[in-house]
C-alpha positions in Angstrom: 15.6 49.6 10.5 17.5 52.9 10.9 15.9 56.0 12.4 16.1 57.8 9.1 14.2 55.0 7.3 11.7 54.9 10.1 11.1 58.6 9.8 10.7 58.6 6.1 7.1 59.6 5.1 5.1 57.1 3.2 4.0 57.8 -0.4 0.4 57.5 0.7 0.8 60.7 2.7 2.1 62.6 -0.3 -0.3 64.8 -2.3 0.2 66.2 -5.7 -1.0 69.8 -6.3 -0.5 72.8 -8.5 2.5 74.8 -7.6 2.1 78.3 -6.3 4.5 81.3 -5.9 4.9 80.4 -2.2 6.4 77.1 -3.3 9.2 78.6 -5.4 11.8 78.8 -2.6 11.2 75.2 -1.5 11.3 73.9 -5.1 14.5 75.8 -5.8 16.3 74.6 -2.7 15.3 71.0 -3.4 16.6 71.4 -6.9 19.9 72.7 -5.5 20.2 69.5 -3.5 19.4 67.3 -6.5 21.3 69.1 -9.3 24.7 69.4 -7.7 27.8 70.8 -9.5 29.8 67.6 -8.7 27.2 65.1 -9.9 25.4 67.0 -12.7 27.4 70.1 -13.7 25.2 71.0 -16.7 22.0 70.7 -14.8 23.6 72.6 -11.9 24.4 75.5 -14.3 20.9 75.5 -15.8 19.0 75.4 -12.5 18.2 79.0 -11.7 15.8 80.7 -9.3 14.7 83.3 -11.9 14.0 80.5 -14.4 11.9 78.6 -11.9 9.9 81.8 -11.1 9.5 82.5 -14.8 8.1 79.0 -15.6 5.7 79.2 -12.7 4.5 82.7 -13.6 4.1 81.8 -17.3 2.9 78.2 -17.2 1.4 77.7 -13.7 -1.1 75.1 -14.8 1.9 72.8 -15.8 3.9 73.2 -12.6 3.2 70.7 -9.9 4.6 69.8 -6.4 4.5 66.7 -4.3 3.9 67.6 -0.7 4.2 65.6 2.5 3.6 67.1 6.0 3.5 70.6 4.4 7.0 70.1 2.9 7.8 69.9 -0.8 9.3 66.5 -1.6 9.1 66.7 -5.4 8.2 68.8 -8.3 7.5 68.8 -12.1 7.9 72.0 -14.1 6.4 72.1 -17.5 5.5 74.5 -20.2 3.3 74.6 -23.4 4.7 75.2 -26.9 2.9 76.1 -30.1 4.5 76.6 -33.5 3.2 79.1 -35.9 1.7 77.5 -39.0 1.3 74.2 -37.2 -1.8 72.6 -35.7 0.3 70.7 -33.2 0.7 71.7 -29.6 3.5 70.4 -27.4 3.9 69.8 -23.7 7.5 70.3 -22.5 8.6 68.8 -19.2 11.5 71.1 -18.3 12.4 69.8 -14.8 11.3 67.0 -12.6 12.9 66.0 -9.2 12.1 64.0 -6.1 13.8 64.3 -2.7 16.3 61.4 -2.5 14.7 60.3 0.8 11.5 59.5 -1.1 13.0 57.5 -3.9 11.3 54.3 -4.9 7.8 55.4 -3.8 6.4 56.2 -7.2 6.3 60.0 -6.6 8.0 60.8 -9.9 5.5 58.6 -11.7 2.6 60.4 -10.0 4.0 63.8 -10.9 4.6 62.7 -14.5 1.1 61.2 -14.9 -0.6 64.3 -13.5 1.4 66.6 -15.8 0.6 64.3 -18.8 -3.1 64.6 -18.0 -2.9 68.4 -17.9 -1.0 68.5 -21.2 -3.7 66.3 -22.8 -6.4 68.6 -21.5 -4.5 71.6 -23.0 -4.6 69.8 -26.4 -0.9 68.7 -26.6 -0.3 65.9 -29.1 3.3 65.3 -28.1 5.3 65.6 -24.9 9.0 66.5 -24.9 11.7 66.1 -22.3 15.5 66.3 -22.1 18.1 65.3 -19.6 21.9 64.9 -19.3 23.2 62.0 -21.5 24.9 60.6 -18.4 21.7 60.5 -16.3 20.9 56.9 -17.1 18.4 56.7 -14.2 16.3 59.6 -15.7 16.6 58.1 -19.2 15.4 54.7 -18.1 12.6 56.4 -16.1 11.4 58.3 -19.2 11.7 55.2 -21.5 9.6 53.2 -19.0 6.9 55.9 -19.3 6.7 55.9 -23.1 9.3 58.4 -24.2 11.5 57.5 -27.1 13.3 58.8 -30.2 16.3 59.9 -28.1 18.7 62.2 -29.9 22.2 63.2 -28.6 22.4 66.7 -27.1 25.8 68.4 -26.8 26.6 70.7 -23.9 29.6 73.0 -24.2 31.2 75.6 -22.0 33.7 78.4 -22.3 35.7 79.9 -19.5 35.5 83.7 -19.9 37.9 84.8 -17.2 40.8 85.2 -19.8 38.6 87.2 -22.2 39.9 90.8 -22.6 36.4 92.2 -21.8 36.3 90.2 -18.6 39.7 91.3 -17.6 38.8 94.9 -18.2 35.6 94.6 -16.3 37.4 93.2 -13.2 39.8 96.1 -13.2 37.0 98.7 -13.3 35.1 100.1 -10.2 32.2 98.2 -8.7 29.6 100.5 -10.3 30.2 98.7 -13.6 29.3 95.4 -12.0 26.3 96.8 -10.4 25.0 98.0 -13.8 25.3 94.5 -15.2 23.5 93.0 -12.2 20.5 95.4 -12.8 20.1 94.0 -16.3 17.7 91.0 -15.7 17.8 88.1 -18.0 15.0 88.1 -20.6 12.2 85.6 -20.1 13.2 82.3 -21.7 11.4 81.5 -24.9 11.4 77.6 -24.9 10.8 77.1 -28.6 13.9 79.0 -29.3 16.0 76.6 -27.3 14.6 73.2 -28.4 14.1 71.8 -31.8 10.4 71.0 -32.4 9.4 68.7 -35.2 7.2 70.1 -37.9 3.6 68.9 -38.0 4.2 66.6 -41.0 7.1 64.8 -39.2 5.9 64.7 -35.6 
């Protein structure tokens, strides 16, 4: 047995609790290690500290962390969705991740189960999740826990460095760039980014 394996904390020492603002940095940095540009470029581009803060601030009851020895070793970030004119409520699992050193100990399952319980208490009748089409481990994990009705999702990108506006911006003084940086992104509206079935088809 290697030293790393010997030092790995046991799942029995891991607790699941509601995420707080003080956990944001640890969760974000764990996500950076999991969603790398080389392995998961689309997840890497979407993983953003401001988004993490926004989800926690707006849907704190659906944000959980797995903690071992006061260190965050996993997280599940969810949000609630309601559609006007529909009696249905939805729980949306936006992100879930577990430190690779803790794989195979059921921490992801515990996070998912705890979040599911909270969605049910909230009154959700359906739970939604999405992931990269190439992430077969995640897809099999979700299927094993009752998710189905998979639908293809297309990610596309566009390189803007050759766009005339980008070229002009790069040639202007730094104050232009500072102005852009001061414009914070608007808070994400989840139901504008994901197709939700109508009540009669859910």
